[in-house]
Structure formats: structure tokens, C-alpha cells
Gaussian input, Z-matrix of N, CA and C with variables (Angstrom, degrees):
# hf/3-21g

backbone

0 1
 N
 C     1     B1
 C     2     B2     1     A1
 N     3     B3     2     A2     1     D1
 C     4     B4     3     A3     2     D2
 C     5     B5     4     A4     3     D3
 N     6     B6     5     A5     4     D4
 C     7     B7     6     A6     5     D5
 C     8     B8     7     A7     6     D6
 N     9     B9     8     A8     7     D7
 C    10    B10     9     A9     8     D8
 C    11    B11    10    A10     9     D9
 N    12    B12    11    A11    10    D10
 C    13    B13    12    A12    11    D11
 C    14    B14    13    A13    12    D12
 N    15    B15    14    A14    13    D13
 C    16    B16    15    A15    14    D14
 C    17    B17    16    A16    15    D15
 N    18    B18    17    A17    16    D16
 C    19    B19    18    A18    17    D17
 C    20    B20    19    A19    18    D18
 N    21    B21    20    A20    19    D19
 C    22    B22    21    A21    20    D20
 C    23    B23    22    A22    21    D21
 N    24    B24    23    A23    22    D22
 C    25    B25    24    A24    23    D23
 C    26    B26    25    A25    24    D24
 N    27    B27    26    A26    25    D25
 C    28    B28    27    A27    26    D26
 C    29    B29    28    A28    27    D27
 N    30    B30    29    A29    28    D28
 C    31    B31    30    A30    29    D29
 C    32    B32    31    A31    30    D30
 N    33    B33    32    A32    31    D31
 C    34    B34    33    A33    32    D32
 C    35    B35    34    A34    33    D33
 N    36    B36    35    A35    34    D34
 C    37    B37    36    A36    35    D35
 C    38    B38    37    A37    36    D36
 N    39    B39    38    A38    37    D37
 C    40    B40    39    A39    38    D38
 C    41    B41    40    A40    39    D39
 N    42    B42    41    A41    40    D40
 C    43    B43    42    A42    41    D41
 C    44    B44    43    A43    42    D42
 N    45    B45    44    A44    43    D43
 C    46    B46    45    A45    44    D44
 C    47    B47    46    A46    45    D45
 N    48    B48    47    A47    46    D46
 C    49    B49    48    A48    47    D47
 C    50    B50    49    A49    48    D48
 N    51    B51    50    A50    49    D49
 C    52    B52    51    A51    50    D50
 C    53    B53    52    A52    51    D51
 N    54    B54    53    A53    52    D52
 C    55    B55    54    A54    53    D53
 C    56    B56    55    A55    54    D54
 N    57    B57    56    A56    55    D55
 C    58    B58    57    A57    56    D56
 C    59    B59    58    A58    57    D57
 N    60    B60    59    A59    58    D58
 C    61    B61    60    A60    59    D59
 C    62    B62    61    A61    60    D60
 N    63    B63    62    A62    61    D61
 C    64    B64    63    A63    62    D62
 C    65    B65    64    A64    63    D63
 N    66    B66    65    A65    64    D64
 C    67    B67    66    A66    65    D65
 C    68    B68    67    A67    66    D66
 N    69    B69    68    A68    67    D67
 C    70    B70    69    A69    68    D68
 C    71    B71    70    A70    69    D69
 N    72    B72    71    A71    70    D70
 C    73    B73    72    A72    71    D71
 C    74    B74    73    A73    72    D72
 N    75    B75    74    A74    73    D73
 C    76    B76    75    A75    74    D74
 C    77    B77    76    A76    75    D75
 N    78    B78    77    A77    76    D76
 C    79    B79    78    A78    77    D77
 C    80    B80    79    A79    78    D78
 N    81    B81    80    A80    79    D79
 C    82    B82    81    A81    80    D80
 C    83    B83    82    A82    81    D81
 N    84    B84    83    A83    82    D82
 C    85    B85    84    A84    83    D83
 C    86    B86    85    A85    84    D84
 N    87    B87    86    A86    85    D85
 C    88    B88    87    A87    86    D86
 C    89    B89    88    A88    87    D87
 N    90    B90    89    A89    88    D88
 C    91    B91    90    A90    89    D89
 C    92    B92    91    A91    90    D90
 N    93    B93    92    A92    91    D91
 C    94    B94    93    A93    92    D92
 C    95    B95    94    A94    93    D93
 N    96    B96    95    A95    94    D94
 C    97    B97    96    A96    95    D95
 C    98    B98    97    A97    96    D96
 N    99    B99    98    A98    97    D97
 C   100   B100    99    A99    98    D98
 C   101   B101   100   A100    99    D99
 N   102   B102   101   A101   100   D100
 C   103   B103   102   A102   101   D101
 C   104   B104   103   A103   102   D102
 N   105   B105   104   A104   103   D103
 C   106   B106   105   A105   104   D104
 C   107   B107   106   A106   105   D105
 N   108   B108   107   A107   106   D106
 C   109   B109   108   A108   107   D107
 C   110   B110   109   A109   108   D108
 N   111   B111   110   A110   109   D109
 C   112   B112   111   A111   110   D110
 C   113   B113   112   A112   111   D111
 N   114   B114   113   A113   112   D112
 C   115   B115   114   A114   113   D113
 C   116   B116   115   A115   114   D114
 N   117   B117   116   A116   115   D115
 C   118   B118   117   A117   116   D116
 C   119   B119   118   A118   117   D117
 N   120   B120   119   A119   118   D118
 C   121   B121   120   A120   119   D119
 C   122   B122   121   A121   120   D120
 N   123   B123   122   A122   121   D121
 C   124   B124   123   A123   122   D122
 C   125   B125   124   A124   123   D123
 N   126   B126   125   A125   124   D124
 C   127   B127   126   A126   125   D125
 C   128   B128   127   A127   126   D126
 N   129   B129   128   A128   127   D127
 C   130   B130   129   A129   128   D128
 C   131   B131   130   A130   129   D129
 N   132   B132   131   A131   130   D130
 C   133   B133   132   A132   131   D131
 C   134   B134   133   A133   132   D132
 N   135   B135   134   A134   133   D133
 C   136   B136   135   A135   134   D134
 C   137   B137   136   A136   135   D135
 N   138   B138   137   A137   136   D136
 C   139   B139   138   A138   137   D137
 C   140   B140   139   A139   138   D138
 N   141   B141   140   A140   139   D139
 C   142   B142   141   A141   140   D140
 C   143   B143   142   A142   141   D141
 N   144   B144   143   A143   142   D142
 C   145   B145   144   A144   143   D143
 C   146   B146   145   A145   144   D144
 N   147   B147   146   A146   145   D145
 C   148   B148   147   A147   146   D146
 C   149   B149   148   A148   147   D147
 N   150   B150   149   A149   148   D148
 C   151   B151   150   A150   149   D149
 C   152   B152   151   A151   150   D150
 N   153   B153   152   A152   151   D151
 C   154   B154   153   A153   152   D152
 C   155   B155   154   A154   153   D153
 N   156   B156   155   A155   154   D154
 C   157   B157   156   A156   155   D155
 C   158   B158   157   A157   156   D156
 N   159   B159   158   A158   157   D157
 C   160   B160   159   A159   158   D158
 C   161   B161   160   A160   159   D159
 N   162   B162   161   A161   160   D160
 C   163   B163   162   A162   161   D161
 C   164   B164   163   A163   162   D162
 N   165   B165   164   A164   163   D163
 C   166   B166   165   A165   164   D164
 C   167   B167   166   A166   165   D165
 N   168   B168   167   A167   166   D166
 C   169   B169   168   A168   167   D167
 C   170   B170   169   A169   168   D168
 N   171   B171   170   A170   169   D169
 C   172   B172   171   A171   170   D170
 C   173   B173   172   A172   171   D171
 N   174   B174   173   A173   172   D172
 C   175   B175   174   A174   173   D173
 C   176   B176   175   A175   174   D174
 N   177   B177   176   A176   175   D175
 C   178   B178   177   A177   176   D176
 C   179   B179   178   A178   177   D177
 N   180   B180   179   A179   178   D178
 C   181   B181   180   A180   179   D179
 C   182   B182   181   A181   180   D180
 N   183   B183   182   A182   181   D181
 C   184   B184   183   A183   182   D182
 C   185   B185   184   A184   183   D183
 N   186   B186   185   A185   184   D184
 C   187   B187   186   A186   185   D185
 C   188   B188   187   A187   186   D186
 N   189   B189   188   A188   187   D187
 C   190   B190   189   A189   188   D188
 C   191   B191   190   A190   189   D189
 N   192   B192   191   A191   190   D190
 C   193   B193   192   A192   191   D191
 C   194   B194   193   A193   192   D192
 N   195   B195   194   A194   193   D193
 C   196   B196   195   A195   194   D194
 C   197   B197   196   A196   195   D195
 N   198   B198   197   A197   196   D196
 C   199   B199   198   A198   197   D197
 C   200   B200   199   A199   198   D198
 N   201   B201   200   A200   199   D199
 C   202   B202   201   A201   200   D200
 C   203   B203   202   A202   201   D201
 N   204   B204   203   A203   202   D202
 C   205   B205   204   A204   203   D203
 C   206   B206   205   A205   204   D204
 N   207   B207   206   A206   205   D205
 C   208   B208   207   A207   206   D206
 C   209   B209   208   A208   207   D207
 N   210   B210   209   A209   208   D208
 C   211   B211   210   A210   209   D209
 C   212   B212   211   A211   210   D210
 N   213   B213   212   A212   211   D211
 C   214   B214   213   A213   212   D212
 C   215   B215   214   A214   213   D213
 N   216   B216   215   A215   214   D214
 C   217   B217   216   A216   215   D215
 C   218   B218   217   A217   216   D216
 N   219   B219   218   A218   217   D217
 C   220   B220   219   A219   218   D218
 C   221   B221   220   A220   219   D219
 N   222   B222   221   A221   220   D220
 C   223   B223   222   A222   221   D221
 C   224   B224   223   A223   222   D222
 N   225   B225   224   A224   223   D223
 C   226   B226   225   A225   224   D224
 C   227   B227   226   A226   225   D225
 N   228   B228   227   A227   226   D226
 C   229   B229   228   A228   227   D227
 C   230   B230   229   A229   228   D228
 N   231   B231   230   A230   229   D229
 C   232   B232   231   A231   230   D230
 C   233   B233   232   A232   231   D231
 N   234   B234   233   A233   232   D232
 C   235   B235   234   A234   233   D233
 C   236   B236   235   A235   234   D234
 N   237   B237   236   A236   235   D235
 C   238   B238   237   A237   236   D236
 C   239   B239   238   A238   237   D237
 N   240   B240   239   A239   238   D238
 C   241   B241   240   A240   239   D239
 C   242   B242   241   A241   240   D240
 N   243   B243   242   A242   241   D241
 C   244   B244   243   A243   242   D242
 C   245   B245   244   A244   243   D243
 N   246   B246   245   A245   244   D244
 C   247   B247   246   A246   245   D245
 C   248   B248   247   A247   246   D246
 N   249   B249   248   A248   247   D247
 C   250   B250   249   A249   248   D248
 C   251   B251   250   A250   249   D249
 N   252   B252   251   A251   250   D250
 C   253   B253   252   A252   251   D251
 C   254   B254   253   A253   252   D252
 N   255   B255   254   A254   253   D253
 C   256   B256   255   A255   254   D254
 C   257   B257   256   A256   255   D255
 N   258   B258   257   A257   256   D256
 C   259   B259   258   A258   257   D257
 C   260   B260   259   A259   258   D258
 N   261   B261   260   A260   259   D259
 C   262   B262   261   A261   260   D260
 C   263   B263   262   A262   261   D261
 N   264   B264   263   A263   262   D262
 C   265   B265   264   A264   263   D263
 C   266   B266   265   A265   264   D264
 N   267   B267   266   A266   265   D265
 C   268   B268   267   A267   266   D266
 C   269   B269   268   A268   267   D267
 N   270   B270   269   A269   268   D268
 C   271   B271   270   A270   269   D269
 C   272   B272   271   A271   270   D270
 N   273   B273   272   A272   271   D271
 C   274   B274   273   A273   272   D272
 C   275   B275   274   A274   273   D273
 N   276   B276   275   A275   274   D274
 C   277   B277   276   A276   275   D275
 C   278   B278   277   A277   276   D276
 N   279   B279   278   A278   277   D277
 C   280   B280   279   A279   278   D278
 C   281   B281   280   A280   279   D279
 N   282   B282   281   A281   280   D280
 C   283   B283   282   A282   281   D281
 C   284   B284   283   A283   282   D282
 N   285   B285   284   A284   283   D283
 C   286   B286   285   A285   284   D284
 C   287   B287   286   A286   285   D285
 N   288   B288   287   A287   286   D286
 C   289   B289   288   A288   287   D287
 C   290   B290   289   A289   288   D288
 N   291   B291   290   A290   289   D289
 C   292   B292   291   A291   290   D290
 C   293   B293   292   A292   291   D291
 N   294   B294   293   A293   292   D292
 C   295   B295   294   A294   293   D293
 C   296   B296   295   A295   294   D294
 N   297   B297   296   A296   295   D295
 C   298   B298   297   A297   296   D296
 C   299   B299   298   A298   297   D297
 N   300   B300   299   A299   298   D298
 C   301   B301   300   A300   299   D299
 C   302   B302   301   A301   300   D300
 N   303   B303   302   A302   301   D301
 C   304   B304   303   A303   302   D302
 C   305   B305   304   A304   303   D303
 N   306   B306   305   A305   304   D304
 C   307   B307   306   A306   305   D305
 C   308   B308   307   A307   306   D306
 N   309   B309   308   A308   307   D307
 C   310   B310   309   A309   308   D308
 C   311   B311   310   A310   309   D309
 N   312   B312   311   A311   310   D310
 C   313   B313   312   A312   311   D311
 C   314   B314   313   A313   312   D312
 N   315   B315   314   A314   313   D313
 C   316   B316   315   A315   314   D314
 C   317   B317   316   A316   315   D315
 N   318   B318   317   A317   316   D316
 C   319   B319   318   A318   317   D317
 C   320   B320   319   A319   318   D318
 N   321   B321   320   A320   319   D319
 C   322   B322   321   A321   320   D320
 C   323   B323   322   A322   321   D321

   B1=1.4410
   B2=1.5195
   B3=1.2848
   B4=1.4489
   B5=1.5300
   B6=1.3340
   B7=1.4640
   B8=1.5272
   B9=1.3089
   B10=1.4552
   B11=1.5243
   B12=1.3282
   B13=1.4628
   B14=1.5214
   B15=1.3226
   B16=1.4609
   B17=1.5214
   B18=1.3319
   B19=1.4631
   B20=1.5164
   B21=1.3300
   B22=1.4618
   B23=1.5228
   B24=1.3413
   B25=1.4582
   B26=1.5244
   B27=1.3373
   B28=1.4628
   B29=1.5210
   B30=1.3296
   B31=1.4621
   B32=1.5269
   B33=1.3243
   B34=1.4625
   B35=1.5179
   B36=1.3249
   B37=1.4418
   B38=1.5123
   B39=1.3229
   B40=1.4547
   B41=1.5190
   B42=1.3408
   B43=1.4631
   B44=1.5229
   B45=1.3400
   B46=1.4610
   B47=1.5173
   B48=1.3342
   B49=1.4638
   B50=1.5180
   B51=1.3262
   B52=1.4605
   B53=1.5040
   B54=1.3245
   B55=1.4622
   B56=1.5213
   B57=1.3235
   B58=1.4556
   B59=1.5298
   B60=1.3269
   B61=1.4628
   B62=1.5287
   B63=1.3316
   B64=1.4658
   B65=1.5185
   B66=1.3246
   B67=1.4623
   B68=1.5195
   B69=1.3256
   B70=1.4638
   B71=1.5210
   B72=1.3298
   B73=1.4570
   B74=1.5209
   B75=1.3287
   B76=1.4579
   B77=1.5216
   B78=1.2904
   B79=1.4643
   B80=1.5126
   B81=1.3190
   B82=1.4642
   B83=1.5261
   B84=1.3444
   B85=1.4658
   B86=1.5252
   B87=1.3340
   B88=1.4739
   B89=1.5196
   B90=1.3390
   B91=1.4530
   B92=1.5196
   B93=1.3335
   B94=1.4647
   B95=1.5286
   B96=1.3269
   B97=1.4643
   B98=1.5270
   B99=1.3243
   B100=1.4632
   B101=1.5240
   B102=1.3264
   B103=1.4618
   B104=1.5238
   B105=1.3168
   B106=1.4575
   B107=1.5151
   B108=1.3368
   B109=1.4533
   B110=1.5261
   B111=1.3471
   B112=1.4612
   B113=1.5159
   B114=1.3450
   B115=1.4537
   B116=1.5225
   B117=1.3223
   B118=1.4567
   B119=1.5179
   B120=1.3280
   B121=1.4602
   B122=1.5187
   B123=1.3133
   B124=1.4580
   B125=1.5234
   B126=1.3348
   B127=1.4663
   B128=1.5263
   B129=1.3185
   B130=1.4511
   B131=1.5155
   B132=1.3140
   B133=1.4671
   B134=1.5198
   B135=1.3068
   B136=1.4713
   B137=1.5265
   B138=1.3363
   B139=1.4618
   B140=1.5104
   B141=1.3214
   B142=1.4594
   B143=1.5183
   B144=1.3117
   B145=1.4634
   B146=1.5157
   B147=1.3279
   B148=1.4672
   B149=1.5295
   B150=1.3454
   B151=1.4624
   B152=1.5181
   B153=1.3221
   B154=1.4558
   B155=1.5206
   B156=1.3230
   B157=1.4579
   B158=1.5200
   B159=1.3368
   B160=1.4566
   B161=1.5201
   B162=1.3411
   B163=1.4601
   B164=1.5302
   B165=1.3318
   B166=1.4575
   B167=1.5177
   B168=1.3298
   B169=1.4577
   B170=1.5242
   B171=1.3297
   B172=1.4602
   B173=1.5119
   B174=1.3207
   B175=1.4595
   B176=1.5244
   B177=1.3184
   B178=1.4621
   B179=1.5241
   B180=1.3265
   B181=1.4625
   B182=1.5094
   B183=1.3449
   B184=1.4641
   B185=1.5207
   B186=1.3158
   B187=1.4694
   B188=1.5338
   B189=1.3344
   B190=1.4753
   B191=1.5256
   B192=1.3359
   B193=1.4656
   B194=1.5270
   B195=1.3283
   B196=1.4653
   B197=1.5295
   B198=1.3366
   B199=1.4674
   B200=1.5189
   B201=1.3329
   B202=1.4647
   B203=1.5211
   B204=1.3257
   B205=1.4659
   B206=1.5228
   B207=1.3408
   B208=1.4636
   B209=1.5154
   B210=1.3215
   B211=1.4551
   B212=1.5200
   B213=1.3223
   B214=1.4531
   B215=1.5254
   B216=1.3343
   B217=1.4582
   B218=1.5115
   B219=1.3449
   B220=1.4673
   B221=1.5263
   B222=1.3244
   B223=1.4542
   B224=1.5246
   B225=1.3368
   B226=1.4625
   B227=1.5242
   B228=1.3092
   B229=1.4571
   B230=1.5233
   B231=1.3294
   B232=1.4646
   B233=1.5228
   B234=1.3267
   B235=1.4550
   B236=1.5172
   B237=1.3231
   B238=1.4550
   B239=1.5088
   B240=1.3356
   B241=1.4581
   B242=1.5194
   B243=1.3212
   B244=1.4583
   B245=1.5225
   B246=1.3195
   B247=1.4550
   B248=1.5254
   B249=1.3035
   B250=1.4557
   B251=1.5205
   B252=1.3250
   B253=1.4565
   B254=1.5262
   B255=1.3395
   B256=1.4620
   B257=1.5284
   B258=1.3267
   B259=1.4666
   B260=1.5269
   B261=1.3302
   B262=1.4665
   B263=1.5161
   B264=1.3416
   B265=1.4647
   B266=1.5219
   B267=1.3288
   B268=1.4646
   B269=1.5340
   B270=1.3257
   B271=1.4702
   B272=1.5304
   B273=1.3259
   B274=1.4659
   B275=1.5237
   B276=1.3358
   B277=1.4601
   B278=1.5364
   B279=1.3447
   B280=1.4623
   B281=1.5183
   B282=1.3221
   B283=1.4591
   B284=1.5219
   B285=1.3279
   B286=1.4581
   B287=1.5227
   B288=1.3232
   B289=1.4581
   B290=1.5169
   B291=1.3123
   B292=1.4576
   B293=1.5210
   B294=1.3341
   B295=1.4599
   B296=1.5190
   B297=1.3320
   B298=1.4610
   B299=1.5252
   B300=1.3240
   B301=1.4614
   B302=1.5240
   B303=1.3284
   B304=1.4631
   B305=1.5224
   B306=1.3411
   B307=1.4548
   B308=1.5187
   B309=1.3328
   B310=1.4619
   B311=1.5173
   B312=1.3289
   B313=1.4510
   B314=1.5240
   B315=1.3253
   B316=1.4606
   B317=1.5156
   B318=1.3283
   B319=1.4635
   B320=1.5259
   B321=1.3092
   B322=1.4767
   B323=1.4976
   A1=108.85
   A2=116.78
   A3=122.60
   A4=110.06
   A5=117.72
   A6=119.49
   A7=110.93
   A8=115.52
   A9=121.67
   A10=106.86
   A11=116.60
   A12=120.78
   A13=108.78
   A14=116.06
   A15=121.73
   A16=106.75
   A17=115.80
   A18=120.00
   A19=109.16
   A20=116.64
   A21=120.00
   A22=111.92
   A23=117.51
   A24=121.58
   A25=108.33
   A26=115.83
   A27=118.91
   A28=111.49
   A29=114.89
   A30=122.96
   A31=106.85
   A32=115.85
   A33=122.40
   A34=108.44
   A35=117.07
   A36=121.29
   A37=107.47
   A38=113.69
   A39=119.94
   A40=109.78
   A41=115.54
   A42=121.14
   A43=111.01
   A44=115.75
   A45=120.22
   A46=106.31
   A47=116.06
   A48=119.02
   A49=111.05
   A50=114.63
   A51=120.91
   A52=112.20
   A53=116.86
   A54=121.81
   A55=109.10
   A56=115.90
   A57=120.79
   A58=109.91
   A59=116.27
   A60=120.91
   A61=110.22
   A62=115.94
   A63=120.91
   A64=108.21
   A65=116.74
   A66=122.33
   A67=108.91
   A68=116.29
   A69=121.05
   A70=109.83
   A71=115.13
   A72=121.58
   A73=106.54
   A74=116.72
   A75=121.68
   A76=113.57
   A77=119.22
   A78=122.30
   A79=110.19
   A80=116.07
   A81=122.05
   A82=111.36
   A83=115.71
   A84=122.60
   A85=113.06
   A86=117.22
   A87=121.33
   A88=108.90
   A89=115.05
   A90=121.40
   A91=109.14
   A92=115.70
   A93=120.10
   A94=109.39
   A95=115.15
   A96=122.39
   A97=107.25
   A98=115.93
   A99=121.52
   A100=109.60
   A101=115.37
   A102=120.96
   A103=108.40
   A104=114.92
   A105=121.89
   A106=108.23
   A107=115.69
   A108=121.56
   A109=109.05
   A110=116.73
   A111=120.53
   A112=107.12
   A113=115.99
   A114=119.29
   A115=113.41
   A116=118.74
   A117=121.10
   A118=107.98
   A119=116.24
   A120=120.73
   A121=108.54
   A122=114.38
   A123=121.80
   A124=109.41
   A125=117.45
   A126=119.32
   A127=110.82
   A128=116.22
   A129=121.28
   A130=111.58
   A131=115.43
   A132=120.41
   A133=109.89
   A134=116.17
   A135=122.77
   A136=112.18
   A137=116.41
   A138=120.18
   A139=113.79
   A140=118.41
   A141=122.14
   A142=112.28
   A143=114.81
   A144=121.73
   A145=112.03
   A146=116.29
   A147=120.82
   A148=109.48
   A149=115.79
   A150=121.80
   A151=109.02
   A152=116.74
   A153=121.36
   A154=112.38
   A155=115.40
   A156=122.96
   A157=105.78
   A158=116.81
   A159=122.36
   A160=112.32
   A161=115.09
   A162=122.33
   A163=106.44
   A164=116.51
   A165=121.31
   A166=108.25
   A167=116.35
   A168=121.70
   A169=110.21
   A170=115.33
   A171=121.36
   A172=108.50
   A173=115.71
   A174=121.69
   A175=107.04
   A176=116.28
   A177=122.00
   A178=110.51
   A179=116.07
   A180=122.08
   A181=112.78
   A182=115.94
   A183=120.62
   A184=112.21
   A185=117.43
   A186=120.21
   A187=109.33
   A188=116.79
   A189=120.73
   A190=110.92
   A191=116.45
   A192=119.95
   A193=110.49
   A194=116.85
   A195=121.30
   A196=110.56
   A197=116.51
   A198=121.80
   A199=113.36
   A200=117.70
   A201=119.58
   A202=112.50
   A203=117.59
   A204=121.53
   A205=113.29
   A206=117.96
   A207=120.10
   A208=110.20
   A209=115.50
   A210=121.47
   A211=110.17
   A212=114.68
   A213=120.44
   A214=109.32
   A215=115.71
   A216=121.18
   A217=114.08
   A218=118.35
   A219=119.88
   A220=109.59
   A221=116.61
   A222=121.65
   A223=107.49
   A224=116.17
   A225=120.25
   A226=111.49
   A227=114.51
   A228=123.96
   A229=105.63
   A230=116.90
   A231=122.24
   A232=109.38
   A233=116.45
   A234=121.85
   A235=108.48
   A236=115.60
   A237=119.68
   A238=110.39
   A239=115.75
   A240=118.34
   A241=110.98
   A242=114.00
   A243=122.37
   A244=110.35
   A245=115.65
   A246=120.79
   A247=107.67
   A248=115.87
   A249=120.34
   A250=108.85
   A251=115.53
   A252=121.92
   A253=107.35
   A254=115.79
   A255=120.71
   A256=112.44
   A257=117.13
   A258=120.24
   A259=110.74
   A260=116.83
   A261=120.09
   A262=111.91
   A263=117.16
   A264=120.11
   A265=110.52
   A266=116.00
   A267=120.40
   A268=110.70
   A269=115.77
   A270=121.16
   A271=111.91
   A272=117.14
   A273=121.17
   A274=112.90
   A275=116.78
   A276=122.86
   A277=111.20
   A278=114.92
   A279=121.71
   A280=108.02
   A281=117.07
   A282=120.49
   A283=108.86
   A284=116.73
   A285=122.03
   A286=108.45
   A287=115.61
   A288=121.59
   A289=110.58
   A290=115.69
   A291=124.04
   A292=107.49
   A293=116.94
   A294=121.70
   A295=108.02
   A296=116.84
   A297=121.55
   A298=106.22
   A299=115.96
   A300=122.18
   A301=112.03
   A302=115.07
   A303=122.09
   A304=110.16
   A305=116.16
   A306=122.42
   A307=108.95
   A308=116.85
   A309=122.64
   A310=108.15
   A311=116.27
   A312=120.84
   A313=108.72
   A314=116.44
   A315=120.55
   A316=107.24
   A317=116.05
   A318=122.11
   A319=109.27
   A320=116.48
   A321=120.17
   A322=110.49
   D1=98.43
   D2=-176.48
   D3=-77.16
   D4=129.70
   D5=177.40
   D6=-70.46
   D7=157.50
   D8=174.11
   D9=-102.27
   D10=121.24
   D11=-176.93
   D12=-130.12
   D13=129.58
   D14=174.07
   D15=-136.62
   D16=109.63
   D17=-174.14
   D18=65.58
   D19=-123.61
   D20=177.66
   D21=-102.27
   D22=3.14
   D23=178.22
   D24=-92.21
   D25=135.63
   D26=-175.95
   D27=-145.38
   D28=152.64
   D29=173.16
   D30=-126.13
   D31=125.70
   D32=177.49
   D33=-123.66
   D34=147.63
   D35=170.21
   D36=-138.64
   D37=143.05
   D38=-177.54
   D39=172.30
   D40=-157.37
   D41=-176.53
   D42=-109.72
   D43=139.73
   D44=170.78
   D45=-64.15
   D46=128.70
   D47=-173.30
   D48=-125.86
   D49=166.36
   D50=176.63
   D51=81.03
   D52=-72.61
   D53=-179.99
   D54=-154.13
   D55=171.39
   D56=177.36
   D57=-62.18
   D58=160.61
   D59=177.21
   D60=-60.75
   D61=145.39
   D62=173.27
   D63=-102.26
   D64=150.86
   D65=-175.32
   D66=-136.09
   D67=134.31
   D68=179.50
   D69=-135.52
   D70=141.11
   D71=170.01
   D72=-101.10
   D73=122.63
   D74=-171.84
   D75=-101.71
   D76=2.76
   D77=-176.26
   D78=92.74
   D79=166.43
   D80=-178.00
   D81=51.74
   D82=33.60
   D83=178.56
   D84=60.78
   D85=27.40
   D86=176.29
   D87=-99.58
   D88=130.79
   D89=-178.98
   D90=-131.83
   D91=143.51
   D92=179.55
   D93=-138.64
   D94=142.18
   D95=172.48
   D96=-123.45
   D97=141.09
   D98=179.52
   D99=-128.67
   D100=143.36
   D101=176.67
   D102=-159.52
   D103=165.54
   D104=177.98
   D105=-111.19
   D106=141.03
   D107=-176.78
   D108=-121.56
   D109=122.96
   D110=172.90
   D111=-90.25
   D112=117.28
   D113=-175.76
   D114=-114.21
   D115=-2.69
   D116=-179.69
   D117=-164.32
   D118=174.47
   D119=172.31
   D120=-144.75
   D121=150.84
   D122=-178.69
   D123=-116.19
   D124=151.81
   D125=177.98
   D126=-58.76
   D127=141.23
   D128=176.68
   D129=-73.54
   D130=163.17
   D131=178.51
   D132=-70.74
   D133=140.22
   D134=178.04
   D135=52.94
   D136=38.66
   D137=177.21
   D138=73.56
   D139=13.12
   D140=-179.73
   D141=-76.79
   D142=-166.54
   D143=-179.53
   D144=-59.08
   D145=142.20
   D146=177.58
   D147=-67.22
   D148=148.63
   D149=179.44
   D150=-105.70
   D151=137.14
   D152=179.48
   D153=-75.02
   D154=152.89
   D155=173.43
   D156=-114.75
   D157=127.34
   D158=-169.08
   D159=-125.24
   D160=156.27
   D161=169.55
   D162=-132.71
   D163=134.36
   D164=174.34
   D165=-80.51
   D166=135.02
   D167=-175.93
   D168=-123.23
   D169=146.60
   D170=171.63
   D171=-134.36
   D172=152.60
   D173=178.02
   D174=-138.83
   D175=144.84
   D176=-175.76
   D177=-122.79
   D178=153.73
   D179=173.53
   D180=62.29
   D181=-132.64
   D182=-177.12
   D183=-63.19
   D184=-32.14
   D185=177.67
   D186=-67.01
   D187=-37.25
   D188=176.34
   D189=-65.12
   D190=-38.25
   D191=178.04
   D192=-58.32
   D193=-38.74
   D194=177.06
   D195=-72.27
   D196=-45.61
   D197=-173.73
   D198=-66.81
   D199=-22.76
   D200=-177.79
   D201=-60.14
   D202=-20.02
   D203=-178.89
   D204=-92.77
   D205=2.21
   D206=178.84
   D207=-68.73
   D208=137.58
   D209=-179.96
   D210=-120.75
   D211=153.45
   D212=177.04
   D213=-51.58
   D214=131.16
   D215=179.51
   D216=97.31
   D217=-17.14
   D218=176.96
   D219=-61.24
   D220=137.66
   D221=174.13
   D222=-92.82
   D223=124.05
   D224=-174.96
   D225=-132.73
   D226=155.63
   D227=170.68
   D228=-111.78
   D229=125.90
   D230=-177.73
   D231=-126.01
   D232=134.18
   D233=176.27
   D234=-128.24
   D235=142.19
   D236=179.75
   D237=175.39
   D238=-148.31
   D239=-179.70
   D240=-124.86
   D241=145.30
   D242=-178.84
   D243=-91.50
   D244=137.74
   D245=171.17
   D246=-132.97
   D247=140.67
   D248=177.70
   D249=-78.85
   D250=132.04
   D251=176.43
   D252=-87.08
   D253=89.71
   D254=-174.76
   D255=-59.99
   D256=-39.76
   D257=-178.59
   D258=-62.42
   D259=-52.86
   D260=-179.21
   D261=-68.46
   D262=-35.30
   D263=178.29
   D264=-60.27
   D265=-44.33
   D266=179.54
   D267=-68.07
   D268=-43.99
   D269=-178.27
   D270=-63.05
   D271=-39.69
   D272=-176.16
   D273=-100.22
   D274=2.67
   D275=178.15
   D276=53.36
   D277=46.65
   D278=179.29
   D279=-154.59
   D280=158.39
   D281=175.86
   D282=-81.03
   D283=114.23
   D284=-178.86
   D285=-119.07
   D286=128.81
   D287=-177.02
   D288=-118.06
   D289=157.47
   D290=176.85
   D291=-124.83
   D292=138.70
   D293=175.37
   D294=-102.59
   D295=119.62
   D296=173.09
   D297=-94.00
   D298=112.62
   D299=-170.31
   D300=-82.98
   D301=128.30
   D302=171.02
   D303=-98.73
   D304=-16.12
   D305=-176.80
   D306=-149.58
   D307=135.30
   D308=174.94
   D309=-138.80
   D310=134.01
   D311=175.77
   D312=-134.02
   D313=131.23
   D314=174.67
   D315=-82.95
   D316=129.48
   D317=-178.38
   D318=-102.57
   D319=128.86
   D320=-177.91
   D321=-106.56

């Protein structure tokens, strides 16, 4: 499932992976939910198991209120903007991006 990306705007669809979404209230009526989305898979080495391709996602405010109920395995469509995580990219010597979701829909 190839994401659609134009500039910093992106649409991803795939499965919530790893664990259920986490939700935090940060004060001043700020709320955030975080989850990981598997949107593709790559062939494994030497014909082994396929490896997942993931994007870390966050949602704020009313979108976070919705996202807090996401569970591992849910199929979702997420739209928002991509930002490069410079700290993690440098630490892991790879380009790592985060999707800040403006829209999330659970697909049944």
C-alpha cells in the first residue's frame, strides 16, 4: 500500500501495529495520541519472512480523542503532514519521519 505524498502532505493506509494507541492529556486542554502504522512490507532476506514498513503517527486535540480508541490490527486511513524526526534520524543513521494526523478513519 503505497502512501500518497505531495510536499509535506501525505495519506497513508495500513494497520495499527505494535500496540494500541497511547493517549495523554498534557494540560491546557492539549491531548495527544500516538501509534505506529504498518503501511507496506518488504521481502525478507534470503527468502525469509517479510519485513514491515512503518510510520510513527501522532494526533492532537479532537483527532487524538478519536485515535485513543485505535487498537492493534485496526485498518486505518490517515492524512496529515510529514515531518522528519531529525533527532532519531541522526541517532539511527536513517531518515525517520512522523505523520501528524489531521484526519483518521477506521476502515472496516
